[in-house]
C-alpha positions in Angstrom: 0.0 0.0 0.0 1.3 3.5 -1.0 2.1 6.1 1.6 -0.2 8.7 0.1 -3.2 6.5 0.5 -3.1 7.0 4.3 -4.8 9.9 6.1 -1.5 10.8 7.7 -0.3 12.1 4.4 -2.4 15.3 5.1 0.3 16.3 7.6 3.3 14.8 5.9 3.1 14.4 2.1 5.6 12.6 -0.1 7.4 15.7 -1.2 7.4 17.0 2.3 9.0 13.8 3.6 11.4 13.7 0.7 12.7 17.1 1.7 13.6 15.7 5.2 16.2 13.5 3.8 18.3 16.2 2.2 22.0 16.8 3.0 21.1 19.0 6.0 19.3 16.2 7.8 21.3 13.3 6.4 23.4 12.7 9.6 20.3 12.2 11.8 18.9 9.4 9.6 22.3 7.9 8.9 22.6 7.2 12.6 19.1 5.5 12.5 20.0 3.1 9.7 23.5 2.4 11.1 21.9 1.5 14.5 19.5 -0.8 12.7 22.3 -2.5 10.8 24.3 -3.0 14.0 21.3 -4.3 15.9 20.5 -7.0 13.3 24.2 -7.6 12.4 23.2 -7.0 8.8 25.3 -5.1 6.2 22.4 -3.2 4.6 19.7 -0.9 6.2 17.7 2.0 4.7 14.5 4.0 5.0 12.0 3.7 2.2 9.3 6.2 1.3 6.7 4.8 -1.1 5.8 6.8 -4.1 3.0 5.9 -6.6 5.6 5.3 -9.3 8.4 3.6 -7.2 9.8 3.2 -3.8 12.3 6.0 -3.1 15.2 4.9 -0.9 16.8 7.5 1.4 19.8 7.0 3.7 21.3 3.6 3.3 24.4 1.9 4.7 25.6 0.7 1.3 24.8 1.3 -2.3 21.4 0.1 -3.5 20.0 1.4 -6.8 16.4 2.4 -7.3 15.6 -0.5 -9.6 16.4 -2.9 -6.8 13.9 -1.2 -4.6 10.9 -1.4 -6.9 7.9 -3.5 -5.8 9.2 -4.2 -2.4 6.5 -5.7 -0.1 5.6 -3.6 2.9 3.5 -4.0 6.0 1.2 -1.1 7.0 1.3 -1.4 10.9 3.4 -4.5 11.9 6.9 -5.8 11.1 7.4 -8.0 8.0 10.2 -10.7 8.1 11.1 -12.9 5.1 14.0 -15.2 6.0 14.7 -16.3 2.4 13.1 -14.3 -0.4 14.0 -17.1 -2.9 11.2 -19.1 -1.3 8.7 -16.2 -1.5 6.4 -15.7 -4.5 6.4 -11.9 -4.0 10.1 -11.8 -5.1 9.8 -13.9 -8.2 12.1 -12.5 -10.8 12.8 -9.5 -8.4 16.0 -7.5 -8.9 17.0 -8.3 -5.3 17.3 -12.0 -6.3 19.5 -11.1 -9.3 21.7 -9.1 -6.9 22.2 -12.1 -4.6 20.0 -11.0 -1.6 18.2 -13.5 0.5 17.0 -12.0 3.7 14.5 -9.0 3.9 12.7 -7.4 6.8 10.8 -4.1 7.3 9.2 -2.2 10.2 6.6 0.6 9.6 7.5 4.1 10.8 4.2 5.5 12.2 3.3 9.0 13.5 1.6 9.6 16.9 -1.9 8.9 15.3 -0.6 5.6 13.9 -0.5 7.0 10.3 2.2 5.5 8.1 5.2 7.7 7.3 7.9 5.4 5.9 9.6 2.0 6.5 12.8 1.0 8.2 14.2 -1.9 6.1 17.2 -4.4 6.4 18.7 -6.7 3.8 21.3 -9.6 3.8 22.7 -11.9 1.2 22.3 -15.0 3.4 19.1 -16.4 4.8 18.6 -15.6 8.4 16.1 -15.1 11.3 15.7 -12.2 13.8 15.0 -12.8 17.4 12.3 -11.0 19.4 14.8 -8.6 20.9 16.1 -7.6 17.5 12.5 -7.1 16.2 11.6 -5.1 19.2 14.8 -3.1 18.7 13.9 -2.3 15.1 10.5 -1.1 16.3 12.1 1.2 18.9 14.5 2.5 16.2 11.5 3.1 13.9 9.8 5.0 16.7 12.9 7.1 17.1 12.9 7.7 13.3 9.2 8.8 13.6 10.1 11.2 16.4 12.9 12.7 14.3 10.5 13.1 11.4 7.9 14.7 13.7 10.5 17.1 15.0 11.7 17.9 11.5 8.2 18.5 10.2 7.4 20.7 13.2 10.6 22.6 12.5 9.6 23.0 8.8 6.1 24.2 9.9 7.4 26.8 12.3 9.9 28.0 9.7 7.2 28.3 7.1 5.0 30.3 9.5 8.0 32.5 10.3 8.6 33.0 6.6 5.0 33.7 6.0 4.9 36.3 8.7 8.0 37.9 7.3 6.5 37.9 3.9 3.2 39.3 5.1 5.0 41.9 7.1 7.0 42.9 4.1 3.9 43.1 2.0 2.1 45.2 4.6 5.1 47.4 4.9 5.3 47.8 1.1 1.6 48.7 1.0 2.0 51.1 3.9 5.0 52.9 2.4 3.6 53.0 -1.2 0.0 53.9 -0.3 -1.5 56.7 -2.4 -3.1 58.1 0.7 -1.6 59.2 4.0 -1.8 56.3 6.5 -1.3 57.3 10.1 -1.5 54.8 13.0 -2.7 56.2 16.3 -2.6 54.3 19.6 -5.4 54.1 22.1 -4.1 57.2 23.8 -4.3 59.3 20.6 -0.6 59.5 19.9 1.0 58.8 16.5 2.8 55.5 16.2 3.2 55.2 12.4 3.5 57.9 9.7 3.9 56.8 6.1 5.8 58.7 3.3 2.5 60.0 1.8 1.7 61.6 5.2 5.1 63.2 5.1 4.3 64.6 1.6 0.8 65.8 2.5 1.6 67.4 5.9 5.3 68.3 5.5 6.3 66.6 8.8 8.9 63.8 8.8 8.1 60.6 10.5 10.8 61.2 13.2 9.2 64.6 14.0 5.7 63.4 14.8 6.0 59.9 16.3 4.6 60.1 19.9 2.8 63.4 19.3 -1.0 63.7 19.6 -2.8 63.2 16.3 -5.0 66.3 16.6 -2.1 68.6 17.5 -0.2 67.6 14.4 -3.0 67.2 11.8 -5.9 69.4 12.8 -6.4 73.2 13.4 -7.4 74.0 17.0 -10.9 74.9 15.8 -11.5 71.2 14.8 -10.1 69.5 18.0 -13.4 69.3 19.7 -15.0 67.9 16.5 -12.2 65.3 16.4 -12.7 64.3 20.0 -16.5 63.8 19.4 -15.7 61.8 16.3 -13.4 59.5 18.3 -16.1 59.1 21.0 -18.6 58.2 18.3 -16.2 55.9 16.6 -15.6 53.9 19.8 -19.4 53.7 20.3 -19.9 52.6 16.7 -17.1 50.0 17.1 -18.9 48.6 20.2 -22.1 48.5 18.2 -20.5 47.0 15.2 -21.6 49.9 13.0 -19.6 50.6 9.8 -17.2 53.5 9.8 -17.7 56.5 7.5 -15.5 59.1 5.9 -15.7 62.8 7.0 -14.4 65.9 5.2 -12.6 68.2 7.5 -9.9 70.9 7.4 -6.2 70.0 8.2 -3.1 72.0 8.9 0.4 71.5 7.4 3.8 72.0 8.9 3.9 75.5 7.3 0.6 76.3 9.0 -1.5 76.5 5.9 -4.9 74.8 6.0 -6.3 72.5 3.4 -9.3 70.1 2.9 -8.9 66.4 3.7 -11.1 63.3 3.6 -10.5 61.4 6.9 -11.5 57.8 7.5 -10.6 56.1 10.8 -10.7 52.3 11.3 -10.0 50.5 14.7 -7.6 47.6 14.7 -6.0 45.3 17.3 -2.3 44.5 16.7 -0.5 42.0 19.0 -3.1 42.6 21.6 -2.9 46.4 21.5 -5.7 48.7 20.3 -4.9 51.1 17.5 -6.7 53.4 15.1 -5.7 53.5 11.4 -6.3 56.9 9.9 -6.5 57.2 6.1 -6.1 60.8 4.9 -6.7 62.1 1.3 -5.9 65.7 0.3 -9.1 66.8 -1.4 -8.2 70.4 -1.9 -7.9 70.1 -5.7 -11.1 68.0 -5.8 -13.0 70.6 -3.8 -11.6 73.4 -6.0 -12.7 71.6 -9.1 -16.1 71.0 -7.5 -16.4 74.6 -6.5 -15.4 75.7 -10.1 -17.9 73.3 -11.5 -20.5 74.5 -9.1 -19.8 78.1 -10.1 -20.0 77.2 -13.8 -23.3 75.3 -13.1 -24.7 78.3 -11.3 -23.5 80.6 -14.0 -25.1 78.6 -16.8 -28.2 78.0 -14.7 -28.4 81.7 -14.1 -28.3 82.4 -17.8 -30.8 79.6 -18.6 -33.1 80.9 -15.8 -33.0 84.4 -17.2 -33.7 83.4 -20.8 -37.2 84.3 -22.1 -37.5 80.8 -23.6 -38.7 77.8 -21.6 -36.1 75.1 -21.4 -36.3 71.5 -20.2 -33.6 68.8 -20.1 -34.5 65.0 -19.9 -32.5 61.9 -19.3 -32.8 58.9 -21.7 -35.7 57.6 -19.6 -37.7 60.8 -20.0 -37.0 62.0 -16.5 -36.5 65.7 -16.0 -32.9 66.8 -15.3 -33.6 70.6 -15.4 -36.3 73.1 -16.0 -36.0 76.9 -16.0 -38.5 79.4 -14.7 -39.6 80.0 -18.3 -41.0 76.5 -18.4 -42.3 76.3 -14.8 -42.5 79.7 -13.0 -43.2 78.4 -9.4 -40.0 77.1 -7.7 -41.9 74.5 -5.7 -43.1 72.8 -8.9 -39.6 73.1 -10.5 -38.0 71.4 -7.5 -40.6 68.6 -7.6 -40.4 67.8 -11.2 -36.6 67.1 -11.3 -36.1 63.3 -11.4 -39.7 62.7 -12.4 -41.7 62.5 -15.6 -44.8 64.3 -17.0 -47.2 61.7 -15.6 -45.9 62.1 -12.1 -46.1 65.9 -12.5 -49.6 65.7 -13.8 -50.6 63.6 -10.8 -48.9 66.1 -8.5 -50.8 69.1 -10.1 -54.1 67.1 -10.4 -54.1 67.6 -14.2 -55.3 65.5 -17.1 -52.7 63.2 -18.7 -53.4 64.3 -22.3 -50.4 66.7 -22.2 -48.2 64.0 -20.6 -49.2 61.6 -23.4 -48.3 64.2 -26.1 -45.0 65.0 -24.4 -44.1 61.2 -24.1 -44.9 60.6 -27.8 -42.8 63.6 -28.8 -39.9 62.4 -26.6 -40.1 58.8 -28.1 -40.1 60.2 -31.6 -36.9 62.1 -30.9 -35.3 59.1 -29.1 -36.2 56.5 -31.8 -35.5 58.6 -34.8 -32.5 60.4 -33.4 -33.6 63.7 -35.1 -34.9 67.0 -34.0 -38.6 67.7 -34.2 -40.4 71.1 -34.2 -44.1 72.0 -33.6 -46.4 74.8 -32.4 -48.8 74.6 -29.6 -51.3 77.1 -28.2 -52.7 77.3 -24.7 -54.9 79.7 -22.8 -53.3 81.8 -20.0 -55.3 82.5 -16.8 -56.8 85.6 -18.4 -58.1 83.6 -21.3 -55.6 84.9 -23.9 -54.2 82.4 -26.4 -50.4 82.0 -26.0 -48.6 80.3 -28.9 -45.1 78.7 -28.6 -42.7 77.4 -31.2 -41.2 74.3 -29.7 -38.1 72.2 -30.5 -36.8 68.9 -29.1 -33.5 67.4 -30.0 -31.2 64.5 -28.8 -27.7 64.8 -27.4 -25.2 61.9 -27.7 -22.0 61.1 -25.7 -18.7 60.2 -27.2 -19.7 56.5 -27.5 -22.8 57.4 -29.5 -25.2 56.6 -26.7 -28.1 58.9 -26.0 -27.0 61.3 -23.2 -30.0 63.6 -22.8 -32.8 65.3 -24.7 -33.2 69.1 -24.7 -36.5 70.8 -25.3 -37.2 74.5 -25.5 -40.0 76.7 -26.6 -40.2 80.3 -27.7 -43.2 82.5 -27.2 -44.3 83.5 -30.7 -47.6 85.0 -29.7 -46.7 88.5 -30.9 -45.3 87.0 -34.1 -48.4 85.0 -34.7 -50.5 88.1 -34.0 -48.3 90.0 -36.5 -48.7 87.2 -39.0 -52.4 87.2 -38.6 -52.4 91.0 -39.0 -50.3 90.6 -42.1 -52.6 88.0 -43.5 -55.5 90.2 -42.7 -53.8 93.1 -44.5 -53.1 90.9 -47.4 -56.8 89.8 -47.4 -57.8 93.4 -47.0 -55.7 94.5 -49.9 -57.1 91.6 -51.9 -60.6 92.6 -51.0 -60.0 96.3 -51.6 -59.7 95.6 -55.4 -63.2 94.0 -55.2 -64.3 96.8 -52.9 -63.0 99.4 -55.4 -64.9 97.8 -58.2 -68.0 97.6 -56.0 -67.5 101.2 -55.0 -67.2 102.3 -58.6 -70.3 100.5 -59.4 -72.2 102.1 -56.5 -70.9 105.5 -57.5 -71.8 105.0 -61.1 -75.2 103.6 -60.2 -76.3 105.2 -57.0 -74.6 108.6 -57.2 -74.9 109.3 -61.0 -78.7 109.7 -60.9 -78.6 112.2 -57.9 -75.8 114.1 -59.5 -77.5 114.3 -62.8 -80.7 115.4 -61.0 -78.8 118.0 -59.1 -77.1 119.2 -62.3 -80.5 119.6 -64.1 -82.0 121.5 -61.1 -79.0 123.9 -61.0 -79.4 124.6 -64.7 -83.1 125.3 -64.2 -82.3 127.6 -61.3 -79.8 129.5 -63.5 -82.2 129.7 -66.4 -85.1 131.3 -64.5 -85.3 134.7 -63.0 -88.5 134.0 -61.1 -87.7 134.0 -57.4 -90.6 131.8 -56.6 -89.6 129.3 -59.2 -86.0 129.4 -58.0 -87.2 128.8 -54.5 -89.3 125.8 -55.6 -86.3 124.3 -57.5 -84.0 124.8 -54.6 -86.4 123.0 -52.3 -86.2 120.0 -54.7 -82.4 119.9 -54.3 -82.7 119.0 -50.5 -83.9 115.4 -50.8 -81.5 114.7 -53.7 -78.6 115.9 -51.5 -79.8 113.9 -48.5 -80.1 110.8 -50.6 -76.6 111.4 -51.9 -75.3 112.0 -48.4 -76.9 108.8 -47.1 -75.4 106.8 -49.9 -72.0 108.3 -49.3 -72.1 107.5 -45.6 -73.0 103.9 -46.2 -70.1 103.5 -48.6 -67.7 105.1 -46.1 -69.0 102.9 -43.3 -68.5 99.7 -45.3 -64.9 100.7 -46.1 -64.2 101.5 -42.4 -65.4 98.0 -41.3 -62.7 96.4 -43.5 -60.0 98.7 -42.1 -61.0 98.5 -38.4 -58.7 95.6 -37.5 -58.2 96.6 -33.8 -61.9 96.6 -32.8 -62.4 95.0 -29.4 -64.9 92.2 -28.6 -66.9 91.8 -25.5 -69.6 89.4 -24.1 -73.0 90.6 -25.2 -76.3 89.2 -24.1 -78.5 88.4 -27.2 -81.6 89.6 -25.3 -79.9 93.0 -25.0 -79.5 93.0 -28.8 -83.2 92.1 -29.3 -84.3 94.9 -26.9 -82.1 97.5 -28.6 -83.3 96.4 -32.1 -87.0 96.7 -31.0 -86.4 100.2 -29.7 -85.1 101.2 -33.2 -87.8 99.4 -35.2 -90.7 99.6 -32.8 -93.1 101.4 -35.2 -92.4 98.9 -38.1 -92.8 95.9 -35.8 -96.1 97.3 -34.4 -97.3 98.0 -38.0 -96.5 94.5 -39.2 -98.0 92.8 -36.1 -95.0 90.3 -36.4 -94.7 87.3 -34.1 -91.2 87.1 -32.8 -89.9 83.9 -31.1 -86.4 83.5 -29.5 -84.5 80.6 -28.1 -81.1 81.7 -26.5 -81.0 79.1 -23.7 -78.0 77.1 -25.1 -75.9 80.2 -26.0 -77.3 83.3 -24.2 -74.3 85.5 -25.2 -71.9 86.2 -28.0 -68.2 87.4 -27.8 -68.2 90.0 -30.5 -67.8 93.8 -31.1 -71.0 95.4 -29.8 -71.5 97.9 -32.6 -71.2 95.1 -35.2 -73.6 92.8 -33.5 -76.3 95.6 -33.0 -75.9 96.5 -36.7 -76.3 92.8 -37.8 -79.5 92.5 -35.7 -80.9 95.7 -37.1 -80.2 94.8 -40.8 -81.5 91.3 -40.6 -84.6 92.4 -38.6 -85.3 95.2 -41.0 -85.0 92.9 -44.0 -87.5 90.5 -42.3 -90.0 93.4 -41.9 -89.2 94.9 -45.3 -89.7 91.6 -47.3 -92.7 90.1 -45.4 -95.3 88.1 -47.4 -98.7 89.8 -47.9 -100.3 86.4 -47.8 -99.6 85.6 -44.1 -98.7 87.2 -40.8 -95.0 87.6 -40.3 -93.2 85.2 -38.0 -89.6 85.7 -37.0 -87.6 83.0 -35.1 -84.2 83.6 -33.6 -82.1 80.7 -32.1 -78.6 80.3 -30.8 -76.5 77.2 -29.9 -73.0 76.3 -29.0 -71.0 74.0 -31.3 -67.3 73.2 -30.6 -66.4 76.5 -29.1 -68.4 78.4 -31.6 -71.9 80.0 -31.5 -74.3 79.5 -34.4 -77.1 82.2 -34.6 -80.0 81.8 -37.0 -82.7 84.3 -38.2 -85.7 82.6 -39.8 -88.7 84.3 -41.4 -91.7 83.3 -43.5 -91.4 86.1 -46.0 -91.0 86.4 -49.7 -87.8 84.3 -49.8 -84.9 84.5 -52.3 -84.4 82.7 -55.5 -81.0 81.1 -54.7 -80.6 79.5 -58.1 -80.7 82.9 -59.6 -78.8 84.9 -56.9 -76.7 82.2 -55.2 -73.4 83.8 -55.8 -74.6 87.4 -55.4 -76.7 87.3 -52.2 -74.2 89.5 -50.2 -72.8 91.7 -52.9 -73.0 95.4 -52.5 -76.1 97.0 -54.1 -77.8 93.7 -54.7 -81.6 93.6 -54.2 -84.0 90.7 -54.7 -87.5 92.5 -54.5 -88.9 95.9 -55.4 -89.1 98.1 -52.3 -88.7 101.8 -52.1 -86.1 101.5 -49.3 -84.0 98.7 -50.9 -80.5 99.8 -51.7 -78.5 96.5 -51.4 -76.4 97.7 -48.5 -77.8 95.7 -45.5 -76.6 92.2 -46.3 -73.3 93.5 -47.7 -72.7 95.4 -44.4 -73.7 92.4 -42.4 -71.3 90.1 -44.3 -68.5 92.6 -44.0 -68.9 92.8 -40.3 -69.1 89.0 -39.7 -66.1 88.3 -41.9 -64.1 91.1 -40.3 -64.1 89.0 -37.2 -63.3 85.7 -39.1 -66.9 84.5 -38.8 -69.1 83.0 -41.5 -72.6 83.9 -42.9 -74.8 82.0 -45.3 -78.5 81.8 -46.3 -81.0 79.0 -47.0 -84.2 80.2 -48.7 -87.2 79.2 -50.8 -89.4 81.5 -52.9 -92.6 82.4 -51.1 -91.7 80.1 -48.1 -89.1 82.2 -46.3 -85.4 82.5 -45.5 -82.9 81.5 -42.7 -79.7 83.4 -42.3 -77.0 81.6 -40.3 -74.1 83.4 -38.6 -71.2 81.5 -37.1 -69.2 83.3 -34.4 -65.7 81.9 -33.7 -63.3 82.2 -30.7 -66.1 82.1 -28.2 -65.2 82.0 -24.5 -66.5 79.2 -22.3 
């Protein structure tokens, strides 16, 4: 059985035992084998260590090669004696036979726990026997060999531990002296016992100058001594409670009395039964200076961003807010809340609908997925009800590796620009319509003013041709109605022109019942004469946001038309109704009068000077004026009518307030 198959090999392996039989220990084992040879009066003795490949012979009294030792039989725990190996099958064709050996005996060398270490063997070239005293003597010699092996192994173990300690001490010393931070060891009394080269560099004191001095007197300004004492008290408490240590930032003082910032971490340790504190010190002056500069830069840029009239928001790749300026959110409480959160959390915080959050998320994902800038316009109502329009942009920012770093969004208030654009569009529309208006004006002048002017010219000629004062007086009296008619026509033309140019007219909330009352006051006699039935339904939309003078004019013109063109076949019925539709108000005037032939007049219903029935007061200005006033405020007007059934005029008012 091989040596390494026994549990004892855990303490003394093959290589470990082999090292015991080197030149340094040779004399001890030479004495063992010589004593065994003398005891048995045998020329050859040796100690054999069994390897898995062959038996290794160590320390023999005469030459014996390795080949001769192969496949030697051994006994694990008792002596083995073979008087004549020539008669033993285990030695058939063995090298020992070829070398002339006959006698073989071996005794196991066991450790204190009876584990096999080696064998003490003897050989002779003649057959022989060993008496009991010789066998007992070999066992005692084997025990002595085991004791020597034990002592040698213990010596090896102690030497290894000593070497390990030296190596560990050297490694610790190397780390201590080459540490990138200052390492200072303080004893339980607070005095410095170790001071590494980095500490010399940071504080300017040599190790020889500070050993034995109080830590706080060397390292800390006086103003921090009390804080240090409290820190040590807390540290001892934390140590007793097994709490983890933490690093504090504190001011330190150098040998030249200048102060600087340090990060101080203190860890308790027990070395050879003594209590110490290991202090790790980092000079963070440069780091703090850089942090201060970065903080200044951050405040500088934030100050600029906070002063910009645009609203700015910065998001991380997960659509969480990193920064918003007052232009985006004016109230600081809300700005502080939204950092680190998304639009949905902000909507919940403000008790708002999530529609805006849905829109913002969709816009963010579009930028993130496409990797391109997007632009859009949005309009919102301010607390006063005014429409505020912003031009918004959102674009991605990538880091050096090409990964999305942040998304920046900002908006510019373009309300004034939009107003100017609308005014420009209105001016363009006005200029466009002025050509049509000029043509209409020329037609009115040629049609409505020519006859009065010709009439006036003829009357003047008659006045000049007569010398009769009474006749002149009569002719002059005929001039007055002609002049009044001319004046009325001129005023109506001027008023229609002013409507198209009055772009700054203000709107206000007007009750429709007030319009009815005022219209009745102006047309009371005509209404009484016609005995008209007037029905109103303003319950759904009781008021209209519109210029007052325009709305009163519209009511007057449409009412007067209903009265003017009533049917002689039936009593006049006028119905007025208003209703709200998608932020607009639709007002309808319905009568059962003469009606309009829309197939004939479809495209000319609201043209200037256009009349549909013979009436002494028809001039074709009422519907033209009404259309001009409605369209001046971006509204719409249209008519539905049947001959001898009646007409309904519809007016759509936009931008109505809730």
